C-alpha positions as CSV (number, residue, x, y, z in Angstrom):
1,X,5.2,30.0,-6.7
2,X,7.5,32.9,-5.8
3,X,9.5,32.5,-8.9
4,X,6.4,32.6,-11.1
5,X,5.2,35.7,-9.4
6,X,8.5,37.6,-9.4
7,X,9.1,36.8,-13.1
8,X,5.7,38.1,-14.1
9,X,6.0,41.2,-12.1
10,X,8.8,42.4,-14.4
11,X,6.3,42.7,-17.2
12,X,4.8,46.1,-17.4
13,X,3.8,46.4,-21.1
14,X,0.5,45.2,-22.7
15,X,0.2,41.4,-22.9
16,X,-3.0,40.8,-25.0
17,X,-1.9,40.4,-28.6
18,X,-4.0,42.9,-30.6
19,X,-3.0,41.5,-34.0
20,X,-4.0,38.0,-32.8
21,X,-7.3,39.3,-31.5
22,X,-8.0,41.3,-34.7
23,X,-7.4,38.3,-36.9
24,X,-9.4,36.0,-34.7
25,X,-12.4,38.2,-34.6
26,X,-12.3,39.1,-38.3
27,X,-11.8,35.5,-39.6
28,X,-13.8,33.5,-37.0
29,X,-15.8,30.6,-38.5
30,X,-17.6,27.6,-37.1
31,X,-14.8,25.4,-35.7
32,X,-14.3,21.7,-36.2
33,X,-15.7,20.9,-32.7
34,X,-18.7,23.2,-33.2
35,X,-19.4,21.8,-36.7
36,X,-19.3,18.2,-35.6
37,X,-21.5,19.0,-32.6
38,X,-24.2,20.8,-34.7
39,X,-24.4,17.8,-37.1
40,X,-24.4,15.2,-34.2
41,X,-27.3,17.0,-32.4
42,X,-29.4,16.9,-35.6
43,X,-28.4,13.3,-36.4
44,X,-29.2,11.9,-32.9
45,X,-32.4,13.9,-32.6
46,X,-33.6,12.4,-35.9
47,X,-32.6,8.9,-34.8
48,X,-34.4,9.4,-31.4
49,X,-37.6,10.6,-33.1
50,X,-37.6,7.5,-35.3
51,X,-36.6,5.0,-32.7
52,X,-39.1,2.6,-31.1
53,X,-37.3,2.5,-27.7
54,X,-34.4,4.8,-28.1
55,X,-32.1,4.2,-25.1
56,X,-28.9,4.5,-27.1
57,X,-30.3,7.3,-29.2
58,X,-31.4,9.2,-26.2
59,X,-28.1,8.9,-24.5
60,X,-26.2,10.1,-27.5
61,X,-28.6,13.0,-28.0
62,X,-28.3,14.1,-24.4
63,X,-24.5,13.9,-24.6
64,X,-24.4,16.1,-27.6
65,X,-26.8,18.6,-25.9
66,X,-24.4,18.7,-22.9
67,X,-21.5,19.4,-25.3
68,X,-23.5,22.2,-26.9
69,X,-24.1,23.6,-23.4
70,X,-20.3,23.7,-22.9
71,X,-19.9,25.4,-26.3
72,X,-22.6,28.0,-26.1
73,X,-23.8,28.2,-22.5
74,X,-27.5,27.7,-23.0
75,X,-28.8,26.3,-19.7
76,X,-31.9,24.8,-21.5
77,X,-29.6,22.3,-23.3
78,X,-28.2,21.1,-20.0
79,X,-31.6,20.9,-18.4
80,X,-32.9,18.9,-21.4
81,X,-29.9,16.5,-21.3
82,X,-30.5,16.1,-17.5
83,X,-34.2,15.2,-17.9
84,X,-33.3,12.6,-20.6
85,X,-30.8,11.0,-18.3
86,X,-33.3,10.9,-15.5
87,X,-35.7,9.1,-17.8
88,X,-33.0,6.6,-18.8
89,X,-31.9,6.0,-15.2
90,X,-35.5,5.2,-14.2
91,X,-35.9,2.8,-17.1
92,X,-32.7,1.0,-15.9
93,X,-34.1,1.1,-12.4
94,X,-30.9,2.8,-11.2
95,X,-29.0,-0.5,-12.0
96,X,-26.6,0.9,-14.6
97,X,-23.6,3.0,-13.3
98,X,-23.2,4.8,-16.7
99,X,-26.4,7.0,-16.4
100,X,-25.8,7.6,-12.7
101,X,-22.3,8.9,-13.5
102,X,-23.6,11.1,-16.2
103,X,-26.3,12.5,-13.9
104,X,-23.6,13.2,-11.3
105,X,-21.7,15.2,-13.8
106,X,-24.8,17.2,-14.9
107,X,-25.6,17.8,-11.2
108,X,-22.1,19.2,-10.6
109,X,-22.5,21.6,-13.6
110,X,-25.7,22.8,-12.0
111,X,-24.1,23.2,-8.5
112,X,-26.4,20.4,-7.1
113,X,-23.5,18.9,-5.2
114,X,-25.5,16.8,-2.8
115,X,-27.4,15.2,-5.6
116,X,-24.1,14.5,-7.4
117,X,-22.7,12.8,-4.3
118,X,-25.8,10.5,-4.0
119,X,-25.6,9.5,-7.7
120,X,-22.0,8.7,-7.4
121,X,-22.5,6.5,-4.3
122,X,-25.1,4.5,-6.2
123,X,-22.7,4.1,-9.1
124,X,-19.9,3.0,-6.9
125,X,-22.1,0.4,-5.2
126,X,-22.9,-1.1,-8.6
127,X,-19.1,-1.7,-9.1
128,X,-18.6,-1.2,-12.9
129,X,-15.9,1.2,-14.1
130,X,-15.0,1.9,-10.5
131,X,-12.1,4.3,-11.5
132,X,-14.5,6.6,-13.4
133,X,-17.0,6.6,-10.5
134,X,-14.2,7.4,-7.9
135,X,-13.1,10.4,-10.0
136,X,-16.6,11.8,-9.8
137,X,-16.7,10.9,-6.1
138,X,-13.7,13.2,-5.7
139,X,-15.5,15.9,-7.7
140,X,-18.6,15.8,-5.5
141,X,-16.6,15.7,-2.2
142,X,-14.4,18.5,-3.4
143,X,-17.3,20.7,-4.3
144,X,-19.1,19.9,-1.0
145,X,-16.1,21.2,0.9
146,X,-15.1,17.8,2.2
147,X,-11.4,18.4,1.6
148,X,-10.0,15.5,3.5
149,X,-12.3,13.0,1.9
150,X,-11.5,14.4,-1.5
151,X,-7.8,14.1,-0.8
152,X,-8.2,10.5,0.4
153,X,-10.2,9.5,-2.7
154,X,-7.6,10.9,-5.0
155,X,-4.8,9.2,-3.1
156,X,-6.7,5.9,-3.5
157,X,-7.1,6.2,-7.3
158,X,-3.6,7.6,-8.0
159,X,-2.3,6.7,-11.5
160,X,0.8,8.1,-13.1
161,X,-0.6,7.9,-16.6
162,X,-4.2,9.1,-16.3
163,X,-5.5,12.5,-17.4
164,X,-8.4,12.5,-15.0
165,X,-6.1,11.9,-12.0
166,X,-3.7,14.8,-12.8
167,X,-6.6,17.2,-13.7
168,X,-8.1,16.7,-10.3
169,X,-4.7,16.7,-8.5
170,X,-4.3,20.2,-10.0
171,X,-7.6,21.3,-8.4
172,X,-6.6,19.9,-5.1
173,X,-3.1,21.6,-5.1
174,X,-4.8,24.9,-6.1
175,X,-7.1,24.6,-3.1
176,X,-4.2,23.9,-0.8
177,X,-2.5,27.1,-2.1
178,X,0.3,25.2,-4.0
179,X,0.0,27.0,-7.3
180,X,3.3,25.8,-8.7
181,X,2.3,22.1,-8.1
182,X,-1.2,22.8,-9.4
183,X,0.3,24.2,-12.7
184,X,2.7,21.2,-13.0
185,X,-0.2,18.8,-12.6
186,X,-2.3,20.5,-15.1
187,X,0.6,20.5,-17.6
188,X,0.9,16.7,-17.0
189,X,-2.9,16.4,-17.9
190,X,-2.1,18.2,-21.2
191,X,0.5,15.6,-21.9
192,X,-2.0,12.8,-21.2
193,X,-4.9,14.2,-23.2
194,X,-4.2,12.0,-26.2
195,X,-6.2,12.8,-29.4
196,X,-9.1,14.3,-27.6
197,X,-9.5,18.0,-28.5
198,X,-12.0,18.5,-25.7
199,X,-9.7,17.1,-23.0
200,X,-6.7,18.9,-24.3
201,X,-8.4,22.2,-24.5
202,X,-9.8,21.9,-21.0
203,X,-6.3,21.3,-19.6
204,X,-4.7,24.0,-21.7
205,X,-7.3,26.7,-20.8
206,X,-7.2,25.7,-17.1
207,X,-3.4,26.1,-17.2
208,X,-4.1,29.6,-18.5
209,X,-6.5,30.3,-15.6
210,X,-3.9,29.0,-13.1
211,X,-1.3,31.4,-14.5
212,X,-3.7,34.2,-14.0
213,X,-4.3,33.1,-10.4
214,X,-0.5,33.3,-10.1
215,X,-0.5,36.9,-11.4
216,X,1.4,35.8,-14.5
217,X,-0.7,37.1,-17.5
218,X,2.2,36.5,-20.0
219,X,2.0,32.7,-19.5
220,X,-1.8,32.8,-19.2
221,X,-2.1,34.5,-22.5
222,X,0.3,32.0,-24.1
223,X,-1.9,29.1,-23.0
224,X,-5.2,30.8,-24.0
225,X,-3.8,31.4,-27.5
226,X,-2.6,27.8,-27.7
227,X,-6.1,26.5,-26.9
228,X,-7.8,28.9,-29.4
229,X,-5.3,27.8,-32.1
230,X,-6.2,24.2,-31.4
231,X,-9.9,24.9,-31.9
232,X,-11.6,28.3,-31.8
233,X,-14.6,26.9,-30.0
234,X,-12.9,27.7,-26.7
235,X,-14.8,30.9,-25.9
236,X,-13.5,30.7,-22.3
237,X,-10.0,31.3,-23.5
238,X,-11.1,34.1,-25.8
239,X,-12.7,35.7,-22.7
240,X,-9.5,35.0,-20.8
241,X,-7.6,37.2,-23.3
242,X,-10.3,39.9,-22.9
243,X,-9.8,39.7,-19.1
244,X,-6.0,40.2,-19.5
245,X,-6.7,43.2,-21.7
246,X,-9.0,44.7,-19.0
247,X,-7.2,44.0,-15.7
248,X,-3.6,43.9,-16.7
249,X,-3.3,46.0,-19.9
250,X,-6.0,48.5,-18.8
251,X,-7.2,48.4,-22.4
252,X,-10.9,48.6,-21.8
253,X,-11.7,49.1,-25.5
254,X,-10.0,45.8,-26.6
255,X,-11.6,44.0,-23.7
256,X,-15.1,45.3,-24.6
257,X,-14.6,44.2,-28.3
258,X,-13.7,40.7,-27.1
259,X,-16.5,40.4,-24.6
260,X,-19.1,41.7,-27.1
261,X,-17.8,39.2,-29.7
262,X,-18.1,36.3,-27.3
263,X,-21.5,37.6,-26.1
264,X,-22.8,37.3,-29.7
265,X,-21.7,33.6,-29.7
266,X,-23.0,32.4,-26.4
267,X,-26.1,32.5,-24.2
268,X,-24.0,32.5,-21.0
269,X,-25.0,35.5,-18.7
270,X,-21.4,35.8,-17.6
271,X,-20.6,38.2,-20.5
272,X,-23.0,40.8,-18.9
273,X,-20.9,40.7,-15.8
274,X,-17.7,41.1,-17.8
275,X,-19.2,44.1,-19.6
276,X,-20.2,45.6,-16.3
277,X,-16.6,45.3,-15.2
278,X,-15.5,47.2,-18.3
279,X,-17.9,49.9,-17.3
280,X,-16.5,49.8,-13.8
281,X,-13.0,50.4,-15.2
282,X,-14.4,53.4,-17.1
283,X,-16.2,54.7,-14.0
284,X,-19.4,54.6,-16.1
285,X,-21.9,53.8,-13.4
286,X,-24.9,54.1,-15.6
287,X,-23.7,51.3,-18.0
288,X,-22.4,49.3,-15.0
289,X,-25.9,49.4,-13.4
290,X,-27.5,48.4,-16.7
291,X,-25.4,45.4,-17.3
292,X,-25.5,44.4,-13.6
293,X,-29.2,44.6,-13.4
294,X,-29.6,42.5,-16.5
295,X,-27.2,39.9,-15.2
296,X,-29.0,39.7,-11.8
297,X,-32.4,39.4,-13.5
298,X,-31.2,36.5,-15.7
299,X,-29.3,34.4,-13.1
300,X,-31.9,34.9,-10.4
301,X,-34.3,32.7,-12.5
302,X,-34.9,29.4,-10.8
303,X,-33.6,27.5,-13.9
304,X,-30.0,28.5,-12.8
305,X,-30.5,27.3,-9.2
306,X,-27.3,28.0,-7.2
307,X,-25.0,28.3,-10.2
308,X,-24.3,32.1,-9.8
309,X,-24.6,32.5,-6.0
310,X,-21.0,33.7,-5.7
311,X,-21.5,36.5,-8.2
312,X,-24.8,37.6,-6.7
313,X,-23.2,37.8,-3.2
314,X,-20.4,39.8,-4.6
315,X,-22.8,42.3,-6.3
316,X,-25.2,42.6,-3.3
317,X,-22.3,43.2,-0.9
318,X,-20.7,45.6,-3.3
319,X,-22.0,47.6,-6.2
320,X,-25.7,47.0,-5.6
321,X,-25.3,47.5,-1.8
322,X,-28.1,45.2,-0.7
323,X,-26.3,43.1,1.9
324,X,-29.6,41.6,3.3
325,X,-30.1,39.8,0.0
326,X,-26.5,38.6,0.1
327,X,-27.1,37.1,3.5
328,X,-30.1,35.1,2.2
329,X,-28.1,33.8,-0.8
330,X,-25.1,32.9,1.4
331,X,-27.3,31.0,3.8
332,X,-28.7,29.1,0.9
333,X,-25.2,28.4,-0.4
334,X,-24.2,26.9,3.0
335,X,-26.9,24.3,2.7
336,X,-25.4,23.4,-0.7
337,X,-21.8,23.2,0.3
338,X,-19.8,24.0,3.5
339,X,-16.3,25.2,3.1
340,X,-14.0,28.0,4.3
341,X,-14.8,29.8,1.0
342,X,-18.6,29.7,1.4
343,X,-18.3,30.6,5.0
344,X,-16.3,33.6,4.0
345,X,-19.1,34.7,1.7
346,X,-21.5,34.3,4.6
347,X,-19.5,36.2,7.3
348,X,-18.8,39.0,4.9
349,X,-22.5,39.3,4.0
350,X,-23.3,39.4,7.7
351,X,-20.7,42.0,8.4
352,X,-21.9,44.2,5.6
353,X,-25.5,43.7,6.9
354,X,-24.4,45.1,10.3
355,X,-24.5,41.7,12.0
356,X,-20.9,42.2,13.0
357,X,-20.6,40.2,16.2
358,X,-22.1,37.1,14.5
359,X,-19.8,37.6,11.5
360,X,-16.6,37.8,13.6
361,X,-17.7,34.8,15.7
362,X,-18.2,32.6,12.6
363,X,-15.0,34.0,11.1
364,X,-13.0,32.7,14.0
365,X,-14.6,29.3,13.9
366,X,-14.8,28.6,10.2
367,X,-12.6,30.9,8.2
368,X,-9.5,32.1,10.1
369,X,-6.3,30.3,9.0
370,X,-8.0,28.5,6.2
371,X,-6.9,28.7,2.5
372,X,-8.9,31.2,0.5
373,X,-8.8,32.6,-3.1
374,X,-8.4,36.2,-4.2
375,X,-12.0,37.4,-3.8
376,X,-12.4,35.8,-0.4
377,X,-9.0,37.2,0.7
378,X,-10.2,40.6,-0.3
379,X,-13.5,40.2,1.6
380,X,-11.6,39.2,4.8
381,X,-9.2,42.1,4.4
382,X,-12.1,44.5,4.1
383,X,-13.8,43.0,7.1
384,X,-10.6,43.1,9.2
385,X,-9.9,46.7,8.2
386,X,-13.4,47.8,9.2
387,X,-13.2,45.8,12.5
388,X,-10.0,47.8,13.3
389,X,-7.7,44.8,13.0
390,X,-5.1,46.5,10.9
391,X,-2.4,43.7,10.9
392,X,-4.9,41.0,9.9
393,X,-6.2,43.3,7.2
394,X,-2.8,43.9,5.8
395,X,-2.0,40.2,5.6
396,X,-5.2,39.4,3.8
397,X,-4.7,42.3,1.3
398,X,-1.1,41.1,0.7
399,X,-2.3,37.6,-0.1
400,X,-5.1,39.0,-2.3
401,X,-2.6,41.0,-4.2
402,X,-0.9,37.8,-5.3
403,X,-4.2,36.8,-6.8
404,X,-5.1,40.3,-8.0
405,X,-6.1,39.3,-11.5
406,X,-8.9,37.3,-10.1
407,X,-10.4,40.6,-8.9
408,X,-12.4,43.3,-10.6
409,X,-10.7,46.6,-11.7
410,X,-12.2,48.5,-8.7
411,X,-11.1,45.9,-6.2
412,X,-7.6,45.8,-7.7
413,X,-7.3,49.6,-7.4
414,X,-8.4,49.5,-3.8
415,X,-5.7,46.9,-2.9
416,X,-3.1,49.0,-4.9
417,X,-4.0,52.0,-2.8
């Protein structure tokens, strides 16, 4: 990882390719993936409306709604797909592993990790397509913070020629702080993606994300562009280039253009947060408050459940300065998943809420010495600094600096100072 970081530190010029962005935004049309999905949604909805029973039609329709959710971020598509699969699962009396696996996948997307784990255990007990079930078993255990269990599951299903194995190995290595190994595993997943545009794009854009975690925006940009060239439906990678423009290039105008372009294509509330961070870079507190309030209003709706807890905790302990609300959300998150990461959210919320003794006690028990990512490293650095533990604060800030492009412009500036 040191070689990755040292090489990228030599780059001081802008990374986001303005000509590429200009061409992309000016010539953007419905992509192949988007076009096929739009036709498939209509086709299977018509088939379902005309079917007498409609098991197959319902499954196909739900699957295409889930794909549309990935493309455009409309939570209602995912909720509808989920309700259809619940209906199918009941019709099969929970004796078909396929619907159970699909329900597990939908539950993970909605951050209902305990539900996902229960669906997976039922699917495994039925025995069919055990490998697919075990991959989802890893996903559920990983998200629940059961790191050793996740590691053991992955070791059990290890295969040297399977996309799903290497994709998850990359996630595990990232958790363990081995970014070079994580990137290598994700590149192996790209090689094994076959003819599937969706699988290939997921691995390519995730490789871009990993390079950003490694503070290497040059390679991140390269992979984001590769994914977009493969199929322009990858709004995540387009946003990734916008993020590079903002946090590395300090080109808030280009970042704003990109984020507003993506916002017009998706119903994901995440773009409001990105625009708030553009305003933060500009020190435009009025616009930052407007975008932040709109984001909080949307994601606090019960339809989103726990999907945006991390972002709400960050806002309530930071810009909005309502740490009591952060504590409530962090406590709720701990019932959803228990990990060093979620405990770091909780202890930082407690500390900001002036419950300092409790925060430091829980820190010693559940967070100290555990692997964390950029935002959590920043939190712990802030907490240690305010607690008068200068050495610990410095170590956390140094570690956070290695993941600095995971942080908002204001947090980066604070660490730089």
